[in-house]
N, C-alpha and C positions, 0 to 999 in steps of 0.2 A: 504494500500500500504506500503510495507516494503522498507525502504531506509537506507542503512548503513551510518555510519558517513562519512561526506564529506571529512574529512582530510585524509581518507584512499585512496582517488582517485586523479588522475591527474586533472588539471584544466578543461579539456573538459568534464570529467565525473561529476565533481562538477556542471558544468553548466547544464548538462542534469538533474541532480538530483534537482537542484533549479527550473528548468522549470516544471518538473513533480510535485514537491511539490506545486508550486503555482497553477497549473491547478487543482490539486486534491482539494485544499482548496476552489476553486471557486464554486464547485458543489459536495456536498457529495453524491448525487445520481448517479453520473457518475463513471464508472469504469476506473480508470487511471492506466496504467501499464507502468513501466519504464524498458527500455532495455529488450525487449521481442523478441523472435524468432517466426516468423509467416511464413506460406507458401507463396511463390511467386506465383501469379496466372499464370504467363507465364511458369515457369519452375517446379513448384511444390516443389522446394527445400526450406528449411527453410532460412529465411533472417532476419537479425537483424533490429529492428525498435527502434528508440530512445524513443519515447513515443507513446502509443496506447490508444485511448479513445473510449469507447463504452457508449453511452448515448441514451436518448430518447428526441425527440422534441415534445413539447406539452404533455409530459408524455405519448406518444402513438407511435410515429414513430421512429423506431430504426435508429441510426446514428453511423457510424464509422468514426473516425478522426485520421489521421496520422500526427504526429508532428515530424519535423526534427530539431535538435539543431546543430547550426554551431558556434563553438567558434574559429573564424578566426581573424587574426589581421586586415584584410582589410574588407571593405564592400562587401556584396555579389553582384554579377553582374547578368546580364540576363542569362548568361550561367549556373549559379548555379540554376536559376529558371527552365530552360529547363531540367536540370538533375533531379530536384525534380519532375517535371511533370511526367517523366517516372517512377520514384519510386512510385509516388502516384497511377498511373494506374495499376501497378503490385501488389499493396498492397490490393486492394479491398475496400479501404476507399472511402467514399463519399465526404470527405472534407480534404483539406491539409493545414497545418500550418507550417511556418518556423520561428524559433527563431534564430536571428543572434546577436551575442555578439557585433559586430561592426556596425550594421546597414546595409543599402541597398543603392545601387546607384539608381538614378532616373529611368534609363532604366529597372532596375530589378523590381522596383515597378510598372512601367507601364505594364510590361509583366505579373506580378503577378495579377494585377487587371483584365486583360483580361482573365486569366486562373482561376479566382475565388479563388486564394490562399491568405491566410492571412499572411502578413509579420509582425513579432512582434519583440520587444526587451524587455528584462526583466531588471528591475531596482531593485537593492537590496541595500537599504541605500546608494544611490548614489546621487551626486549633479545633479540637474536638468540641462539639456543641450538643451532641446527643448522647445521653448516658448509656443507651442501649448499644452504642457502638463500642463500648469498652470491652475489649477482648480479654484483657488481663489487668490486674492491679499491680502496680510497681512499688516496690519497697527498696529503700536504700539504707545501708548500715555504714556509718562512719566511725572511726576509732574514737573512743573516749577513755577516760581513766577515772579511778577514784583514789582518794588519798586522805588519810586523817592521822593525826598524832594526838595521843592522850597522855597527859602527865599522870603517872602513877604515884610519884613520890617527889617531894621537893629536896633539892640538894644545892650546895654552894657551887656557883659557876655553871649551873644548868642552863641550856639554851632557852631563850625567852621567845624568840620569833621563829617562824618557819625558815627564814634566811639563815639564822644561827644554826638551826638543826641541819639544814642541807650542807652547811660548810663543815660539819663535824668530820673528823678523820677517824675511821674505824680500822682496827687491825684485821688483816687478812689471815685466815686460818693457815697454820703451818709455816709461817715465816714472820719476819719483822716488818714487812711492808704494810703500808696503810692505804686506804682508799676513801675518798670523799663520799659521804652518804649520798650526795646527788649523783655521783658517777655510778654508785652501786644500784641505786633505784633505776636509773636510766638503762643500765645494762640488763638488769633482770626484767624490766618491762618489755624491751624489744626482743629479748631472747624468748620469752614466753609467748609474745604475740606472734613471732615468726613460726613457732611450733604450731600454734592454733591455726595460723593461716595455711600451713602445709596440710594439716589434717582436713581443713575445710575444702581445700582444692582437691584432695584425693578422694574424699567421701561425698562431696557435694552438699554436706550439711552446713547449717549456719554456724559460724564460730561461736563458742560459748564465752561467758564471762569467767574471770579467774581472780583469785586473791592470794596475797602473800603477806607475811608479817616479819618485822624486824624489831628487836627489843634493844634499847640503849641501856646498858647496865652500869652501875657504880663500880669503879675499878677495885676499891678496897673490899667491899662486901659481896659484889656480884649480884646485888639486888637490882631488879629492873626499875629504871627511873621513868623511861618514856617508851610507850608502845606505838609502833607505826604500822598501819595497815595500808597496803597499796595494791593496785591491780588494774586489770583491763576490763573494759565493758564497751558498749556500743550505743551510740545515738541512733535512733530509728526514725526514718522519714518515709512518708507516703506521698506518692505523686498526686498533685492537685489535678482535678478533672480538666481545668482550663489549660493545664500545661501539656497535655497530650497533643501530638501532631499526627494526622492521619493522611494516608494516600490510598485512594481506592474508591469503591462504589458501594453505596448503601441502598438497598432495595426495601422501600417502605412497606410495600404490600406483604412482604414475607419476613420483614425484620431481619434481613440478612446482609452481612458486610463481607466484601471481598477486597482484600488489599493488605496494607501493612499499617501498623500503628507503632509510634515511637513515644516512649516516655520522655519527660522533660530533660533538657540538658542539665548537666551537673557542673556547677561552678567550683573551681579549685582554688579560689582566692582566699578561702578561710574555712572555718568549721561549718558555716551554713552553706548547704549545697545550692542555694538559689531560691528564687521566688516560685519556681515550679514545684517546690516540695514543702510539705508541712510536717513539723515534728510531732510524733506520737509517742505514747508511753512504751508500747511493745508491739511486735508483729502478732496479729491475731492467731490464736491456737488453731482455730478451725479454718485456716487459710485455704482458699481454693487452689487446686493443683495448677491452674492456669496463671497463678501469680508469678511475677518476675521479681526476683530478689537480687539486688546488686550489692556487693560488698566492696567498699572503697578503702584502701589501705594507706594511701599516700598523703592523707591530710595531716597537717600540723606537726609540731615538734614538742615531744614530751618534756624535754629539758627546759625549754623556754616557758612552757605553761606552768611547770612547777615553780620556776623562779619568779613568775608573776605574783605568787603568793608570799614572797619573801618577807614582806612587812607585816604580815598577819601574825598575831600572837598565837602561840600554841594553845593557850587557854581558850581561844575563840573557836577551836576545833574540838569536837568530841566524838565519841562513838555513836552518838545519836544524830549528829549533823556531819555528814561526809561532804568533802569538797569534790564535786563532780567536775572533771576537767574535760571539756570538749576540745578535741584536738583538730 
């Protein structure tokens, strides 16, 4: 099928071209002709048809389909359906299809169902506006962490702020070397997260949350002075309906969609993935199998986020109030 560049034509012609191109892509065995002149069965005179399809059902029974393309500002009404019924009868086609740029009124759809006419709308990289088009729900998981420190006992020279705590030097087991608590936390966080990532990749399961503990002890007595709990978790986002972009054809009379659907783009400029997503508490347990779950690992810097709490006093954190760190 030959189609000239769409920019050479007015909008209504571009619409016809897009419809014809989409239909032709659905079935390579069908003969799809755009803007064709065919004899009218009643008058015998040539009459323009927007799109004409000749195909076979079950690869055996010949079928002719007439497609009319209406690029109007308003929805088509039942009078438009009546007019198309007459056009269909005079065309010799066994099936009629209408593509409306602006959709259809309910009376128009009711009339079309009775007449066996398929009412369709074409979407070309457009924002989703019909909930029934939603083929899947999309969820996004981005890395987060939790961290809290609780003072178990007071002692002279004990760290007062999170910054003081992170700058503590702790002995490494088995030698005289020391490591900053900040370095220790960062190393353990990324090591465990990488393990969970590999498990998730190999099993297809959603990565789980995890926790670990470190106790700061008094050198003389060995008594625990400060208990630190830290670990990894996930911020969960659900795609907003208005964020979906679809390419394809929706058939109103049968509530059927043929094409592709893309969830919103993901921003990597910060912990928030963008306006196309809304944060939720958790992924639903009864999630439909058609749901798409994306796991994003590249967000944020654990070390920098921890340091952003350096001026906070340890006494302002507790076991009941955890600092959740969105990375």
